[in-house]
N, C-alpha and C positions, 0 to 999 in steps of 0.2 A: 504494500500500500504506500502510495506517495502522499506525504504530508506537506502542505504549504501554509505558511503564515500570511498575515495580511500584507506585510511589506513585500514579500515575494510575489504575491498575486497582483498587487497594485503596480509593480514594476513591469509585469509582462502582459497585463490585460487591462485595456482602457475602454473609454466610451465608444469609439468607432466599432470595436469588436463586439461589445455588448449590444449595440444597436443591430448589428448584423445577425447575431445569434438569437436575440429575442424575437426579431422579425421572422426568422426561420421557424422558430418553435410556435409562434402564433399561426403561421401558415399550416404547420403540421397539426396543431390543435383543431383548426378549422376543417382539416381533412380527416378528423377522427383517428389520428395516429398518436394521440397522447392520452394516457390514463392519468386522471388527476382526482384522486379521492378527496373527500372533505378533510380539512385539517382539524386537528384536535387542539383546543385551547383550554388551558387550566389557569384560572385567575387566583391571585393572592390579594384579596381586598385590603388587608391590613398594610400591605406594602404598595398598594395601587399598582400592582405588578401583574405580569402574565407570562406564560410560557406557551409557545406554539410548536406543534409537531406537524410537519408538512411532507407527505410522501408523494412521489410522482414517478411515472415511467414513460420514456420516449420509445414507442414501439417501432418507429422507423430506424432509429440509430441504435436500438437495443441497449439502452442505458437507463438506469433508474437512480433516484436520489431520495434522501431523507434529510430534511433540514430541521434542526432543533434550535430555536431562538428564544432567548429570555429577554424580557423588557422590564427593568427595575428602575423607575424614575428617580429613586433616592440614591442610586449608586454614586453619582458625582460627589455627594457629600463624603463618600468614603474613598474618593480618588479613583473610582472605577467607572467604566463605560456604562451608560444606560442600557444599551443593547449589546448582547453577546450571543454569538451563534456559530454553529458548525454545520457543514454539509457533508454527508457521506455519499459518495458516488460509487455505484456498483454496476457490474456487468449483468445485463438481463438475459444473457445466454447461458451463463453457468453460475451466477451468484457471487463471483469473485468481488471483493471490495477493492476498488481501484484507488480511491483517493479520499483523504479527509482534509477539508478546506475550511479555513477561517471564513465565516459567512458575513461578518459585519460590513466590510467594504463591498462584498458582492451583493448584499441586500440593497445597499445604497445605490450601487451601480446599476443593477437591473431595474430598480424603481425609477432611476433617472432615465434609463433607456426607454421605459414605458412612457414616461412623460414626453420624451423626445419624439417618439413615434406618434403619439397622440397629437402633439403640437404640429408635426409635419402634415397631418391630415386635416386638422381642425383650425389651426391658426391662419390668419390672413398671410398671404405671401409677402406683403409689405409690412409685416410686424417688425418693429425696430426697438421698442421699449419694453423691458421686462421688469416687473415689480415682484420682489421676493418677500413673502411674509413668513417670518420665522427663519432664523439663521443658525439653527443647530446643524449637526453633522449630516442629517438626511438631506438638507437643503442644497448642499454643495453639488452633488451629482445631478440634482434636478436642474441646476443652472447649466452644467456641462451638457446635459441632454438637449436643452433648448438651443444652446450655442451651436450644436452640430447641425441643426436643421433650419435656423433662421439667422439673418444678418442683424444681430443685436448691436446697437450703438450706445445704449444707456441701460444701466441696471440700478433700480432703486431698491435699497435694502431697508426693510421694516422689521424692527425687533424691539421689545420692551427695554432690553438692556443695550444701550448704545455701544458699550465696550465690546460686547459680543458681535455686534454688527461690524464694528471696525476690524476686529480680528478676522471675521469672515471675508471682508473686502480685501484685506492683506493676503489672505490665503488664496483668493482668486488671482490676485496679481502675481503671486509667487508660483502659481501652478505651472506655467503661466497661461492666462487667457490673452486674447488680443489686447495689447496695451492701449489701443486707441479707444476701447470701450470706456465710457465714463461710468464710474461707480459712485453712487450718492447714498449717504446715510440719510434716509428720509425722516424728517421730523413731523411731517404732516401726512398721516396715513391716508386720509381721504384724497388728498391731492395726488399721492403716489398711485392710488388705485385708479383715479380718473385719468391719469396720464398714460396708463399702461395699455399696451397692445396684448400682452400676455402676462398672466399672474400665476406665480407658483406659490402654493400654500403647503407648508411642511411643519405643522404644529400639532401638539396633542391637546389643543384647546377644546373645552366643553361648551364654549360659546362662540358664535360667528366672529371671524377675525376681520371682517370688513362689512360695510353697509351695502347690501345688494343694490340700493338706489344709486350708488356711486359708479357702478360698472357702466362703461360707455358702450354704445353699439359697436359690434365688431370685435369685442374682446374675447379672448380665449383664456380659460382658467383651468389649471391643473391642481387637483386636491389630493395629496398623498399622505397627510399627517394623521388624520383621524382614522381609526380602524376598529373602534368599539362603539356599540350603540349609544353610549352616553357622551360621545365626542361629536363635535359639530363645528366644522371650519367655515361653512357658508350658511347663510340664512335662507328662509323660505322665499323671501322676495327675489333673491338672486335666482333660485331654482325655478321660480315661476316665470322668470324672464328669458330663460334659456330656450334657444331654438333646437338645440341638439345636446343630448347627454349621452356620453359613451363611458362604459365602465371596463375595468380590466377583467372582472369576474362577476357575472350577474348574481350567482347564488351568494357569493361573499358580500356583494353590495346590499342585497336584501336582508342579510342577517347581521351585518356588521357596520355598515355605513350610517352613522347617526344622522347625517344630513337627510338621507332619504327616509329613514325610520321616523324622524320628526315630520317630514313633509307629508308622508302618507296618512298621518293623523289629521291633516288639514283638508278641508273640503276642496275638491277640484284637482287633486293630484293623486296619481297612482304610479306604481312601478311600470305600468305599461307605457309611460311616457319616456322611459329610457330607450334610446334608439337601438342600442345593441352593445356588443362587447368589442374590445379592441381587435380581436381576431377577425371579427366580421369586417372591420375596416380594411385590414391588410389583405383579406381574401376577396375583397370587392363585393361582399354581400350587402353592405350598406355604403352610402355615400359619405364622403367627408364634408367639409364646409361647402354650403350651397350658395350663400349670399354673404358679401362682405360686411353687411350690417348685422349678421347673426351673432348672438352671444352663445358661446359653446363651452361645455364643461366636460372635463375628463376626471373621473373619480377612480382612485386606485386603493384597494384594501389588501392587495397581495394574493399570490397564488403559487403553489409549489412548482408549477412547470416553468415559471420564469427563473426560479433558482436553478432548476435543472439545465436550462439553456446556458446560463453563464458558467455553471459548474463544469459542464462538458467542454465548453470553450476554453476555460482555464486549464483543464486537464490536458487537452491536446497541445496547448501552447507550452505547458510545463514539460511535456515529453519532448517537444521539438527543440526547446531551449535548455533542456536538462536543468530545470529549476525544481527546488524542493528536495525532500529527504525521503528515501525509500526505507521502510521498516517492515519487519515481519510481525504479524499479529497472531 
């Protein structure tokens, strides 16, 4: 079994490869070549924490994976990461366990790739201003995903703690991204929302992070932070204004996306108003953006086959570049 840590993975596998591999597995899923059982979630209310177990099999490439990820929001107080995870990659022809991968970076990367793909289909082609709400670790790859598919000239960073936003801005410059992109620490949230062509939300908020009335016609929003029924990054007014809603996983969205669970309790909205899943977009089963004035929304709660996509990509890269450590188990 080959073992790779986060540093080794990040050095060999980046957003362009993730976009390619996630797109390919979305097509495979649309062609019924992926087995994706429901994930198991165990919650620890006293810690406001949860653990997720996510199995999946790629029938076309004969590989399978199991991700175990823990989310403990109080960990930073102990100097530990909020999210910790591993992915076990196995051979679906003989059961051999091929690799054990650190999953923290890969989870952020595949989620950023999902937003990048959704943005490519749903955002206006002339989108140039990105507003980022929430500047935690998950938000970084969200930015990278958007930068791969749109010519962004300005990024507004919105975060309750200005120091965190400043560190995030410096991390983007150091990555590096195009140094011509203007990065602004936004003091006025409403103004940053009104100015945006694209908005990325990556928070664990239980209340909406912007006023839906501030969204301008033609805006595309990616929501990836909330993943439990009591979380809610966008308000009902925003949802009611959308012309198109696409989700990464429909079952997950109906069970875990607090925005929709709140919305369905209101008169005049139902899950039937979700246009479809991201796999439907890449397979051409549903259309992307139809009108430049439309407001569009991509909601992600996560699913195991996205992890499998990047896990097998990393594994093949590691073999080609002889990265990682082989151990007997």
